[in-house]
SERO-4910 file (N, C-alpha, C, O; in steps of 0.05 Angstrom, whole numbers):
BEGIN
 pado doro    nc1    nc2    nc3   cac1   cac2   cac3    cc1    cc2    cc3    oc1    oc2    oc3
  Met    A    752    135    720    742    156    737    736    145    765    728    122    768
  Arg    A    740    162    785    734    154    813    704    148    816    688    158    801
  Asp    A    698    131    836    670    127    844    658    154    851    672    172    861
  Arg    A    632    157    846    619    182    851    620    189    881    615    172    898
  Leu    A    627    214    886    628    225    914    603    242    917    600    263    905
  Tyr    A    585    232    935    559    245    938    560    268    958    579    270    975
  Leu    A    540    285    956    539    308    974    536    300   1003    550    311   1020
  Ser    A    519    281   1009    514    272   1036    503    244   1035    478    240   1038
  Ala    A    520    224   1032    511    196   1029    503    185   1056    514    193   1076
  Pro    A    485    165   1056    479    152   1082    504    139   1094    522    130   1079
  His    A    505    139   1120    528    128   1134    518    109   1155    509    117   1177
  Met    A    520     83   1149    511     62   1167    533     55   1187    557     56   1181
  Gly    A    524     48   1212    544     42   1233    548     13   1238    567      5   1251
  Gly    A    530     -4   1228    532    -33   1231    512    -46   1249    503    -68   1245
  Glu    A    503    -31   1270    484    -42   1289    455    -42   1278    437    -54   1289
  Glu    A    452    -27   1256    425    -26   1244    414    -54   1237    391    -60   1241
  Met    A    432    -72   1228    423    -99   1220    413   -115   1244    395   -132   1241
  Glu    A    423   -109   1268    413   -123   1292    384   -115   1298    368   -132   1305
  Tyr    A    378    -90   1295    351    -80   1300    332    -91   1278    309    -99   1284
  Ile    A    341    -92   1253    325   -103   1232    320   -133   1237    298   -143   1233
  Arg    A    341   -147   1246    337   -176   1252    316   -180   1274    300   -198   1272
  Gln    A    317   -163   1294    297   -165   1316    269   -162   1305    251   -176   1312
  Ala    A    266   -142   1287    239   -137   1275    230   -162   1259    206   -169   1261
  Phe    A    247   -174   1244    239   -198   1229    233   -221   1247    214   -236   1243
  Glu    A    250   -225   1267    246   -248   1285    219   -245   1301    206   -265   1306
  Asp    A    213   -221   1308    188   -216   1323    164   -212   1305    141   -210   1314
  Asn    A    169   -212   1279    148   -208   1258    134   -181   1261    110   -178   1255
  Trp    A    148   -161   1272    138   -134   1273    148   -119   1248    169   -107   1248
  Ile    A    132   -120   1226    140   -108   1201    124    -83   1195    133    -65   1182
  Ala    A     99    -83   1204     80    -62   1197     87    -36   1211    106    -35   1226
  Pro    A     71    -14   1204     77     12   1216     68     14   1246     53     32   1253
  Leu    A     77     -4   1262     74     -3   1291     92    -25   1301    102    -42   1287
  Gly    A     98    -24   1327    115    -43   1339    134    -32   1359    135     -7   1363
  Pro    A    150    -48   1372    167    -39   1394    189    -19   1385    196     -1   1401
  His    A    200    -22   1361    220     -3   1352    208     24   1348    220     44   1354
  Val    A    184     25   1337    171     51   1332    167     65   1359    174     89   1362
  Glu    A    156     51   1378    150     63   1404    176     72   1418    178     94   1430
  Ala    A    197     56   1416    223     63   1429    236     86   1415    247    104   1428
  Phe    A    234     87   1388    247    108   1373    233    135   1380    246    156   1382
  Glu    A    207    135   1383    193    159   1391    202    168   1419    207    192   1423
  Arg    A    204    150   1437    213    157   1464    241    168   1464    247    188   1477
  Glu    A    258    156   1448    287    164   1447    290    191   1434    307    207   1443
  Cys    A    275    197   1413    276    223   1400    265    245   1418    276    267   1419
  Ala    A    243    239   1432    232    258   1451    252    264   1473    255    287   1481
  Ala    A    265    243   1483    285    247   1505    308    263   1494    318    281   1508
  His    A    317    258   1470    339    273   1458    332    303   1457    349    320   1464
  Ala    A    309    309   1447    301    337   1443    293    350   1469    294    375   1472
  Gly    A    286    334   1489    277    345   1515    248    354   1514    241    374   1527
  Val    A    231    340   1498    203    347   1496    187    323   1507    198    301   1511
  Arg    A    161    327   1511    144    307   1524    136    284   1505    132    262   1514
  Ala    A    133    290   1479    122    270   1462    132    272   1434    140    294   1425
  Ala    A    133    249   1419    142    249   1392    126    228   1377    116    208   1389
  Leu    A    124    231   1351    109    213   1333    126    207   1309    132    225   1294
  Ala    A    132    181   1305    148    172   1282    130    170   1257    109    158   1258
  Leu    A    139    182   1235    122    185   1211    137    177   1186    162    172   1187
  Ser    A    123    175   1164    135    166   1139    153    187   1127    170    180   1110
  Ser    A    150    212   1135    167    233   1124    165    258   1142    146    261   1157
  Gly    A    184    276   1138    182    302   1151    159    318   1139    146    334   1153
  Thr    A    154    314   1114    131    328   1101    105    321   1114     88    339   1118
  Ala    A    101    295   1121     77    287   1135     75    302   1162     53    309   1171
  Ala    A     98    306   1175     98    320   1201     89    349   1198     74    359   1214
  Val    A     98    362   1176     89    390   1171     59    390   1167     45    407   1178
  Phe    A     49    372   1151     20    370   1146      4    367   1172    -16    381   1176
  Leu    A     13    348   1188     -2    343   1213      0    367   1232    -20    374   1246
  Ala    A     23    380   1234     25    404   1251      6    425   1242     -7    438   1259
  Ala    A      3    430   1216    -16    450   1206    -44    442   1213    -61    459   1220
  Asn    A    -50    416   1211    -77    406   1218    -83    411   1247   -105    420   1254
  Leu    A    -64    404   1264    -68    408   1293    -71    437   1301    -85    443   1320
  Leu    A    -59    455   1286    -62    483   1291    -87    495   1279    -93    519   1283
  Gly    A   -102    479   1265   -127    488   1254   -124    507   1230   -142    522   1224
  Ile    A   -102    505   1216    -98    522   1192   -117    512   1170   -117    488   1163
  Lys    A   -132    530   1158   -152    523   1139   -148    538   1113   -133    557   1112
  Pro    A   -162    530   1092   -160    545   1066   -165    574   1069   -184    583   1082
  Gly    A   -147    590   1057   -149    619   1058   -132    631   1080   -126    655   1078
  Asp    A   -125    616   1100   -107    627   1121    -80    633   1109    -71    620   1090
  Thr    A    -66    653   1120    -38    658   1113    -20    645   1133    -28    639   1156
  Phe    A      5    641   1125     26    632   1144     52    645   1135     57    648   1111
  Phe    A     69    652   1155     95    663   1149    115    640   1149    113    621   1164
  Cys    A    135    642   1131    155    620   1129    181    631   1119    181    649   1102
  Ser    A    203    620   1129    229    626   1118    229    621   1088    219    600   1079
  Ser    A    239    640   1072    240    636   1043    263    617   1035    260    601   1016
  Leu    A    286    618   1050    309    602   1042    306    574   1054    315    569   1076
  Thr    A    292    557   1040    286    530   1049    280    512   1025    279    521   1002
  Phe    A    274    487   1031    266    468   1011    235    469   1009    222    476   1028
  Ala    A    224    462    986    196    465    981    178    449   1000    155    456   1005
  Ala    A    189    427   1011    173    410   1028    165    424   1054    145    417   1067
  Thr    A    179    445   1061    172    461   1085    145    475   1080    129    478   1099
  Val    A    140    483   1056    117    500   1049     94    484   1036     71    490   1042
  Ala    A    101    464   1020     81    451   1003     57    440   1018     34    444   1009
  Pro    A     60    427   1042     36    416   1054     15    437   1062     -9    431   1059
  Leu    A     23    460   1070      4    481   1078     -9    493   1053    -33    499   1053
  Val    A      7    497   1032     -4    508   1007    -24    488    995    -45    496    985
  Gln    A    -17    463    995    -35    443    984    -61    440   1001    -81    431    990
  Ala    A    -60    449   1026    -84    449   1043    -99    475   1039   -120    479   1052
  Gly    A    -90    493   1021   -105    518   1015    -95    542   1029   -106    564   1025
  Ala    A    -74    540   1046    -63    564   1059    -45    580   1040    -36    570   1020
  Val    A    -41    605   1047    -27    624   1030      0    632   1043      0    642   1066
  Pro    A     22    627   1029     48    633   1042     56    662   1040     50    676   1020
  Val    A     69    672   1061     82    698   1061    111    692   1069    117    681   1090
  Phe    A    130    699   1051    158    691   1055    174    713   1069    171    737   1064
  Ile    A    192    703   1086    209    721   1102    238    716   1095    247    693   1093
  Asp    A    253    737   1091    281    735   1084    299    725   1106    290    722   1129
  Ser    A    324    719   1100    344    711   1119    359    736   1129    357    757   1118
  Glu    A    373    732   1151    392    753   1160    420    742   1156    425    718   1158
  Pro    A    439    760   1151    466    751   1143    482    736   1164    500    721   1158
  Gly    A    476    741   1190    492    730   1211    489    700   1215    507    687   1226
  Ser    A    466    688   1206    463    659   1209    451    646   1185    449    622   1183
  Trp    A    442    663   1165    428    654   1141    399    645   1147    385    636   1129
  Asn    A    390    648   1172    363    639   1179    344    663   1180    352    686   1175
  Ile    A    320    658   1187    298    677   1185    305    704   1199    316    703   1222
  Ser    A    300    726   1186    308    752   1196    287    762   1216    264    765   1209
  Pro    A    295    768   1241    276    780   1260    265    806   1250    241    812   1255
  Ser    A    281    823   1237    271    849   1228    250    846   1206    230    859   1206
  Ala    A    256    828   1187    236    823   1166    211    810   1177    189    816   1168
  Leu    A    214    793   1197    190    781   1210    174    802   1224    149    802   1222
  Ser    A    187    821   1237    172    843   1250    157    860   1230    135    868   1235
  Asp    A    170    865   1207    156    880   1185    131    865   1176    110    878   1172
  Ala    A    133    839   1173    110    823   1164     87    825   1185     64    827   1178
  Phe    A     94    823   1210     74    824   1231     62    852   1233     38    855   1238
  Ala    A     77    873   1228     66    900   1229     45    903   1208     24    915   1213
  Asp    A     50    893   1184     30    894   1163      6    877   1169    -17    885   1163
  Ala    A     11    853   1181    -12    836   1188    -29    849   1209    -54    848   1207
  Arg    A    -17    862   1228    -32    876   1249    -48    899   1237    -71    903   1244
  Ala    A    -36    913   1218    -50    936   1206    -74    926   1189    -95    940   1188
  Ser    A    -72    903   1177    -93    892   1161   -114    878   1177   -137    873   1167
  Gly    A   -108    871   1202   -126    856   1219   -128    827   1213   -146    813   1223
  Val    A   -109    817   1197   -108    788   1190    -81    776   1198    -61    781   1186
  Met    A    -82    761   1220    -57    748   1230    -53    721   1216    -72    708   1208
  Pro    A    -27    713   1214    -22    686   1202    -31    664   1221    -32    668   1246
  Gly    A    -36    641   1210    -43    618   1226    -19    605   1240    -22    591   1259
  Ala    A      5    610   1229     30    599   1241     54    613   1228     51    626   1207
  Val    A     76    611   1242    102    619   1230    120    593   1229    123    580   1249
  Ile    A    130    588   1206    149    565   1203    177    576   1201    184    591   1183
  Ile    A    193    568   1221    221    577   1222    238    553   1214    233    530   1223
  Val    A    259    557   1198    275    535   1187    304    538   1198    316    558   1196
  Asn    A    314    516   1210    341    514   1219    359    505   1196    363    481   1191
  Leu    A    368    524   1180    381    519   1154    408    505   1157    425    513   1172
  Tyr    A    411    484   1140    437    470   1138    448    461   1165    472    460   1169
  Gly    A    430    456   1185    438    446   1210    444    467   1231    456    461   1252
  Gln    A    436    492   1226    441    514   1245    415    526   1255    397    532   1240
  Ser    A    413    530   1281    389    540   1294    384    569   1286    403    585   1280
  Cys    A    359    576   1285    351    605   1284    358    618   1311    363    605   1331
  Asp    A    357    644   1311    362    659   1335    335    660   1351    320    679   1349
  Met    A    331    640   1367    305    636   1380    297    658   1399    274    665   1401
  Asp    A    317    670   1413    311    691   1433    301    717   1419    289    734   1432
  Glu    A    307    719   1393    297    742   1378    271    736   1365    253    753   1364
  Ile    A    268    712   1355    244    705   1338    220    697   1354    198    707   1349
  Leu    A    224    680   1374    200    670   1389    185    692   1403    160    691   1403
  Pro    A    198    712   1416    182    733   1429    164    749   1409    143    757   1416
  Ile    A    174    752   1384    158    766   1364    132    750   1359    111    762   1357
  Cys    A    135    724   1356    112    707   1350     93    706   1374     69    708   1371
  Arg    A    104    704   1398     87    703   1423     72    729   1427     49    729   1435
  Glu    A     86    751   1421     73    778   1425     47    779   1408     28    793   1417
  His    A     47    766   1386     24    767   1368      6    742   1371    -14    739   1357
  Gly    A     13    724   1390     -4    701   1395     -4    681   1372    -24    667   1368
  Val    A     17    679   1356     18    662   1333     37    638   1339     59    642   1347
  Pro    A     27    613   1335     43    590   1341     66    586   1321     65    597   1299
  Val    A     86    571   1330    111    567   1314    114    538   1307    112    520   1325
  Ile    A    119    532   1282    127    505   1273    157    507   1268    166    523   1251
  Glu    A    173    491   1282    202    492   1279    211    470   1259    209    446   1265
  Asp    A    220    478   1236    231    459   1216    260    453   1224    279    468   1217
  Ala    A    263    431   1239    289    422   1247    298    398   1230    314    381   1239
  Ala    A    287    396   1206    293    373   1188    323    369   1184    332    346   1183
  Glu    A    338    392   1183    366    390   1177    384    393   1202    408    392   1200
  Ser    A    371    398   1225    387    407   1248    387    387   1272    394    396   1294
  Leu    A    380    362   1268    382    343   1289    411    342   1300    429    338   1285
  Gly    A    414    346   1326    440    346   1338    452    373   1341    473    376   1354
  Ala    A    440    394   1329    449    421   1333    436    433   1358    416    423   1368
  Arg    A    448    455   1368    438    467   1393    437    497   1391    452    509   1375
  Tyr    A    419    508   1407    417    537   1410    421    543   1439    405    536   1456
  Lys    A    443    557   1446    450    563   1473    448    539   1491    438    540   1514
  Gly    A    459    516   1481    460    491   1496    435    474   1495    435    452   1506
  Arg    A    414    484   1483    389    469   1481    385    457   1454    390    470   1434
  Glu    A    376    432   1453    373    418   1427    352    431   1409    331    439   1419
  Thr    A    358    434   1384    338    442   1365    317    420   1363    322    397   1368
  Gly    A    293    429   1355    270    411   1355    254    413   1381    234    399   1384
  Ser    A    263    431   1399    249    434   1425    237    461   1428    227    468   1450
  Phe    A    238    478   1407    230    506   1411    202    513   1400    188    530   1412
  Gly    A    194    500   1379    168    506   1368    145    494   1383    148    475   1399
  Asp    A    120    505   1379     96    491   1389     96    463   1378     88    444   1391
  Phe    A    104    461   1353    110    435   1340    136    437   1326    143    458   1316
  Ala    A    151    415   1325    176    414   1311    178    387   1296    163    369   1302
  Phe    A    196    386   1278    199    360   1264    228    356   1254    242    375   1247
  Tyr    A    236    331   1254    261    322   1242    256    307   1216    234    297   1212
  Ser    A    276    305   1199    275    288   1176    296    267   1178    319    272   1187
  Phe    A    289    243   1169    309    221   1168    312    211   1139    317    188   1134
  Asn    A    310    230   1120    315    223   1092    343    213   1089    360    216   1106
  Gly    A    348    200   1066    374    186   1062    398    204   1064    420    195   1070
  Asn    A    395    230   1059    418    248   1059    422    263   1085    440    280   1088
  Lys    A    404    258   1105    406    273   1130    428    262   1148    441    242   1142
  Ile    A    433    276   1170    456    269   1188    453    241   1199    473    227   1203
  Ile    A    428    232   1205    422    204   1209    398    197   1192    382    215   1186
  Thr    A    395    172   1185    374    165   1166    359    140   1174    370    122   1187
  Thr    A    334    138   1166    319    113   1167    312    105   1138    295     88   1134
  Ser    A    326    116   1119    322    115   1090    300    134   1081    303    147   1061
  Gly    A    279    136   1096    259    156   1092    242    157   1118    237    137   1129
  Gly    A    234    181   1126    219    182   1151    222    209   1164    238    226   1156
  Gly    A    205    214   1184    206    239   1199    196    235   1227    186    213   1234
  Met    A    198    256   1243    189    255   1271    176    281   1278    189    302   1275
  Leu    A    151    280   1287    137    304   1297    141    305   1328    137    285   1341
  Leu    A    148    329   1338    154    332   1367    138    355   1378    132    375   1365
  Ser    A    130    352   1404    116    374   1418    116    368   1448    118    345   1457
  Asp    A    114    390   1463    109    387   1492     79    381   1497     72    375   1520
  Asp    A     62    383   1477     34    379   1480     28    349   1474     24    342   1451
  Gly    A     27    333   1495     23    304   1492     -5    298   1480     -7    279   1464
  Asp    A    -25    313   1487    -52    308   1475    -52    314   1445    -65    299   1430
  Ala    A    -37    334   1437    -36    340   1408    -22    318   1393    -30    310   1371
  Ile    A     -1    307   1404     14    285   1391     -4    260   1390     -4    245   1371
  Ala    A    -20    256   1411    -39    233   1411    -59    237   1388    -67    218   1375
  Arg    A    -69    261   1385    -87    267   1363    -74    263   1336    -86    251   1318
  Ala    A    -49    271   1333    -34    267   1308    -31    237   1303    -32    228   1280
  Arg    A    -25    222   1324    -22    193   1321    -48    180   1310    -48    163   1292
  Phe    A    -71    189   1320    -97    180   1311   -101    186   1281   -109    169   1266
  Leu    A    -95    211   1274    -99    219   1246    -79    205   1227    -86    198   1205
  Ala    A    -55    200   1237    -35    187   1220    -39    157   1217    -26    145   1200
  Thr    A    -58    146   1232    -63    117   1231    -92    113   1221   -107     97   1231
  Gln    A    -99    128   1200   -124    126   1185   -148    134   1202   -171    128   1194
  Ala    A   -144    148   1225   -166    158   1241   -186    136   1247   -211    140   1245
  Arg    A   -176    113   1255   -194     90   1261   -206     93   1289   -191     96   1309
  Asp    A   -232     93   1291   -246     94   1317   -240     69   1333   -233     48   1323
  Lys    A   -243     72   1360   -241     49   1377   -267     33   1375   -287     39   1388
  Ala    A   -266     12   1359   -290     -5   1355   -280    -32   1346   -257    -34   1336
  Pro    A   -296    -53   1349   -287    -80   1341   -286    -83   1310   -276   -103   1301
  Trp    A   -296    -64   1296   -295    -65   1266   -281    -39   1257   -276    -21   1273
  Tyr    A   -276    -38   1231   -264    -13   1220   -285      8   1218   -303      7   1201
  Gln    A   -283     28   1236   -303     49   1236   -288     76   1237   -268     79   1250
  His    A   -299     95   1222   -286    121   1219   -307    143   1221   -326    144   1206
  Ser    A   -303    160   1241   -320    183   1244   -308    207   1229   -322    227   1225
  Glu    A   -283    205   1221   -270    225   1204   -248    210   1188   -242    187   1194
  Leu    A   -238    223   1168   -218    211   1151   -190    218   1160   -184    241   1167
  Gly    A   -172    198   1160   -144    203   1168   -125    197   1145   -132    200   1122
  Tyr    A   -101    190   1153    -79    188   1134    -62    163   1141    -62    154   1163
  Asn    A    -47    154   1121    -29    131   1125     -1    143   1127     15    142   1107
  Phe    A      6    153   1150     31    168   1154     51    155   1173     72    167   1178
  Arg    A     45    131   1184     63    120   1204     89    108   1193     89    100   1170
  Met    A    109    108   1209    135     96   1202    134     66   1208    121     57   1227
  Ser    A    147     50   1192    148     21   1197    167     14   1219    186     29   1226
  Asn    A    162     -9   1231    179    -18   1253    208    -24   1244    227    -20   1259
  Ile    A    211    -32   1219    238    -37   1209    253    -11   1207    276    -10   1215
  Leu    A    241      9   1195    255     35   1192    261     48   1219    281     60   1223
  Ala    A    242     44   1238    247     55   1265    271     42   1278    286     54   1292
  Gly    A    274     15   1272    298      1   1283    324     13   1272    343     16   1286
  Ile    A    324     19   1246    347     32   1234    352     59   1248    375     66   1254
  Gly    A    331     74   1252    333    100   1265    345     98   1293    361    115   1302
  Arg    A    337     78   1308    347     74   1335    377     70   1335    392     82   1351
  Ala    A    387     53   1317    415     49   1315    430     74   1306    452     80   1316
  Gln    A    418     89   1288    431    113   1278    432    135   1300    452    149   1302
  Leu    A    410    136   1316    409    157   1336    432    154   1357    442    174   1367
  Lys    A    440    129   1362    462    125   1380    488    138   1370    505    145   1386
  Leu    A    490    140   1344    515    150   1332    514    181   1327    534    192   1317
  Leu    A    492    194   1334    489    222   1327    512    239   1337    522    255   1322
  Pro    A    521    237   1363    543    254   1371    568    251   1354    582    270   1348
  Asp    A    574    226   1346    597    221   1329    593    234   1301    612    245   1290
  Arg    A    568    233   1291    563    244   1265    566    274   1265    577    286   1246
  Val    A    557    287   1287    560    316   1289    589    324   1291    598    342   1277
  Thr    A    604    309   1307    633    315   1310    647    312   1283    663    329   1276
  Arg    A    640    291   1268    653    287   1242    646    309   1222    664    319   1208
  Arg    A    621    316   1221    613    337   1201    625    364   1208    632    379   1190
  Arg    A    627    370   1233    639    395   1241    669    395   1234    680    415   1226
  Ala    A    682    371   1237    710    369   1229    714    373   1199    733    385   1190
  Ile    A    695    362   1184    696    365   1154    694    395   1147    709    405   1130
  Phe    A    675    408   1160    672    437   1155    698    452   1161    707    468   1145
  Glu    A    709    447   1184    733    461   1193    756    456   1174    773    474   1170
  Arg    A    758    432   1164    780    426   1145    777    441   1119    796    452   1109
  Tyr    A    753    442   1109    748    458   1085    756    487   1090    770    499   1074
  Arg    A    746    498   1112    750    526   1118    780    532   1121    790    552   1110
  Asp    A    794    515   1136    823    520   1141    839    517   1115    858    532   1110
  Ala    A    831    498   1098    846    494   1073    842    516   1052    859    521   1036
  Leu    A    818    528   1053    810    547   1032    810    576   1040    805    593   1024
  Lys    A    815    581   1065    812    609   1076    831    629   1063    826    653   1063
  Lys    A    853    619   1051    872    638   1039    862    648   1012    873    667   1001
  Asn    A    841    635   1001    831    643    975    812    667    978    793    666    994
  Pro    A    817    689    964    799    712    967    772    707    955    768    691    936
  Gly    A    752    720    966    725    719    955    708    696    965    685    693    957
  Leu    A    719    680    984    703    658    995    693    666   1023    708    679   1038
  Ala    A    669    658   1030    658    662   1057    641    638   1064    622    631   1049
  Phe    A    648    625   1086    633    602   1095    609    610   1112    609    631   1124
  Met    A    589    593   1113    565    599   1129    573    605   1157    587    589   1170
  Pro    A    566    629   1167    575    637   1194    561    621   1216    539    610   1212
  Glu    A    574    619   1239    563    605   1262    563    625   1285    584    630   1297
  Pro    A    540    638   1292    539    657   1314    547    644   1340    547    619   1343
  Glu    A    554    660   1360    564    649   1385    543    633   1400    550    617   1417
  Trp    A    518    638   1394    497    624   1408    490    597   1395    474    582   1405
  Ser    A    503    591   1372    496    567   1357    518    546   1358    541    552   1358
  Leu    A    509    521   1360    527    498   1354    514    483   1331    496    467   1336
  Ser    A    524    489   1307    512    476   1283    521    447   1281    543    440   1289
  Asn    A    504    430   1270    513    403   1264    529    402   1238    539    381   1231
  Arg    A    530    424   1223    544    426   1198    535    404   1179    552    390   1167
  Trp    A    509    400   1178    498    379   1160    511    381   1132    520    361   1121
  Leu    A    511    405   1121    526    409   1096    545    433   1100    538    453   1113
  Thr    A    569    430   1089    587    453   1088    579    471   1065    578    462   1042
  Thr    A    573    496   1071    563    514   1051    581    539   1051    590    548   1072
  Met    A    584    551   1027    600    575   1025    589    592   1002    575    582    985
  Thr    A    597    617   1003    590    636    981    616    644    967    638    645    979
  Ile    A    613    651    941    636    659    925    630    686    912    610    689    898
  Asp    A    646    705    918    644    732    905    659    730    878    683    729    878
  Pro    A    644    730    856    657    725    830    678    747    823    697    741    809
  Asp    A    673    771    832    691    793    825    718    789    839    739    797    828
  Thr    A    718    778    863    742    775    878    755    747    874    779    745    871
  Ala    A    738    727    872    748    699    870    757    692    842    773    674    838
  Gly    A    747    707    822    754    701    794    740    677    783    747    667    762
  Thr    A    719    667    797    703    645    787    675    648    799    670    667    814
  Thr    A    658    630    792    630    631    802    623    604    815    637    584    812
  Asn    A    601    604    830    592    579    842    585    559    821    591    535    824
  Met    A    573    567    798    566    548    777    591    536    764    591    512    757
  Arg    A    612    552    761    636    541    749    649    521    768    660    501    759
  Ile    A    648    527    794    659    508    813    643    482    813    655    460    813
  Met    A    617    484    812    601    459    811    606    443    785    606    419    786
  Glu    A    610    457    763    616    444    738    643    430    739    646    407    729
  Ala    A    663    442    752    689    430    755    688    405    772    701    385    766
  Leu    A    672    406    794    669    383    811    654    360    796    662    337    798
  Glu    A    633    367    782    618    347    768    634    333    747    631    309    742
  Ala    A    653    348    734    670    336    714    688    314    725    697    296    711
  Glu    A    692    314    752    707    294    766    690    275    782    699    261    801
  Asn    A    663    275    776    644    257    789    640    263    818    636    245    834
  Val    A    641    288    825    637    298    852    611    314    852    608    333    838
  Glu    A    592    306    870    567    320    871    569    345    889    582    344    910
  Ser    A    558    367    880    555    391    896    527    402    889    513    391    873
  Arg    A    521    425    901    494    436    897    493    465    903    508    474    921
  Pro    A    476    481    889    473    509    898    459    510    925    447    490    934
  Val    A    462    532    939    445    537    962    416    537    953    410    543    930
  Trp    A    398    530    971    369    528    964    360    553    948    367    575    956
  Lys    A    345    549    927    333    571    914    309    581    931    291    565    936
  Pro    A    309    606    939    288    615    957    260    611    946    256    612    922
  Met    A    242    608    964    214    602    956    202    626    941    186    623    923
  His    A    210    651    948    198    674    935    208    677    906    197    693    891
  Leu    A    228    662    898    238    662    871    228    638    855    235    635    831
  Gln    A    214    620    867    204    596    854    181    603    835    163    618    843
  Pro    A    180    592    811    158    598    793    130    592    805    111    607    800
  Val    A    128    571    821    102    563    832     92    584    852     68    584    857
  Phe    A    109    600    863    101    620    882    104    649    872    106    668    887
  Glu    A    104    651    845    106    678    833     84    696    843     60    688    843
  Gly    A     91    719    852     72    738    863     66    736    892     51    753    903
  Ala    A     78    717    906     74    714    935     87    738    949    107    749    940
  Lys    A     75    745    971     85    767    987    112    759   1000    116    737   1009
  Tyr    A    131    778   1000    158    773   1010    168    797   1025    165    820   1016
  Tyr    A    181    792   1048    193    813   1064    223    809   1065    233    791   1078
  Pro    A    238    828   1052    267    826   1053    278    836   1079    264    848   1096
  His    A    304    831   1083    318    839   1108    329    867   1104    348    872   1090
  Glu    A    316    886   1118    326    914   1119    332    925   1091    352    938   1087
  Gly    A    314    919   1073    316    930   1046    335    915   1027    338    922   1004
  Arg    A    347    893   1037    365    877   1021    354    848   1019    344    838   1038
  Asp    A    356    837    995    347    809    991    370    790    997    385    782    978
  Ile    A    373    783   1022    396    767   1031    394    739   1019    414    728   1009
  Ser    A    371    726   1020    368    698   1011    374    696    981    385    676    973
  Ala    A    365    716    966    371    715    937    401    716    931    411    702    914
  Gly    A    415    732    947    444    734    943    458    708    951    477    700    938
  Leu    A    448    695    972    460    669    980    456    648    959    473    632    953
  Phe    A    432    648    947    427    629    925    444    635    901    455    617    889
  Glu    A    447    660    894    462    668    870    492    660    872    504    653    852
  Asn    A    503    662    896    532    657    899    539    633    916    563    628    920
  Gly    A    520    618    927    526    597    946    530    570    933    520    564    911
  Val    A    545    553    947    549    525    938    551    508    963    563    515    983
  Cys    A    540    484    961    542    463    982    563    443    973    561    432    950
  Leu    A    581    436    991    603    418    984    598    390    996    582    388   1015
  Pro    A    610    369    985    607    343    996    614    343   1026    635    352   1034
  Ser    A    596    332   1042    599    335   1071    592    310   1087    590    311   1111
  Gly    A    587    288   1074    578    264   1087    598    254   1108    622    255   1104
  Ser    A    588    245   1131    605    236   1153    621    212   1145    641    205   1158
  Gly    A    613    198   1124    627    174   1115    649    179   1096    664    161   1088
  Met    A    652    204   1087    674    210   1068    701    208   1082    703    216   1105
  Thr    A    721    199   1068    747    196   1080    763    222   1078    755    240   1063
  Asp    A    785    224   1093    802    247   1090    813    249   1062    816    271   1051
  Gly    A    818    226   1049    827    226   1022    806    237   1003    813    252    984
  Asp    A    781    230   1007    759    241    991    759    271    993    757    285    973
  Gln    A    761    281   1018    759    310   1022    783    324   1010    780    346    999
  Glu    A    806    312   1012    830    324   1001    828    326    971    837    346    959
  Phe    A    815    306    958    811    307    929    793    331    922    798    345    903
  Val    A    771    334    937    753    357    932    768    383    936    765    402    920
  Ile    A    783    385    957    798    410    962    818    416    939    820    439    931
  Glu    A    831    396    929    849    400    906    834    410    882    844    428    868
  Leu    A    810    399    877    794    408    854    786    437    858    786    453    839
  Leu    A    778    444    883    770    472    888    794    491    885    791    512    874
  Glu    A    817    483    895    841    499    893    848    504    863    856    526    855
  Arg    A    845    483    847    850    485    818    832    506    805    842    522    790
  Glu    A    807    505    811    788    524    799    792    552    811    790    571    796
  Leu    A    798    554    836    801    580    849    828    592    841    832    617    840
  Gly    A    847    575    834    874    584    828    876    598    801    898    607    793
***
């Protein structure tokens, strides 16, 4: 059997070892050092924001953003339903109550009409959410010109989940630059990786300084270890930041490669009835972190689950589209606003599949996957 072909394997460029060597030679191993500071500056410059904070994970960034916004137990927050649980979990674990918002079919991202419905009910009840979390799904930006004015009209801050969208743009502007706070993820399967880690971004430099204090155990300025409040151990190590710096240099190439992989899948499979790939609106330049498609079983003659089983039989990893948060057992009974009377995100989950999309996969690897798909669709 062939070696396993993963959904999105890490793709090293070679220069990472030089940055790691520097860290060892300088003995900067702990969660501080020149690579950390440089990586923060470089990510802020990439996004076009004033400040950034390198952290142990994107989840830590969500937690700190909620803390900085003053979200407290009992507060509600609005969030895209079609996302990974890490988008939601930090706020729920802090005692906040989620209200989930459906996707719209044109981009698969948060529906402006459903968001407006949620705000109308919040206004009628007199209880506004503490934040809106918008998710740039599978590397594609939300429609910011539609969504942000709705949030601003109601005076509610925005957390931009750009975990999957580093290198993507909205009308020429980098994702990660739109929210009051935004964050990237550098998990092993992301478009660039530090093996694990995240970055919190904002134009509010004072807020990022506060987040840095909290993420470094909230140690007071004193000659001894003194704490006037309790903090967290959330900082990124200098070694991992060095890997991130080398990876960030390669980001344009990684985006180009993933977009080419998407286009090859689409061109090879477009003659098959019942398939529809994740759309890219004219205002979006997706990084195509993952190539995703939906399958109409009545037309295609197969299902997403049968396709995934066929790929797995040949040692090829694939995955369903995210199971929406409003369908998760842990959030049973949570309030949910569908898109214009239709549950778009549920349909995407029911029929969607993510295909192997790593920038390190060869043309031969992709041709093998295409052949397997053609066999099942045929």
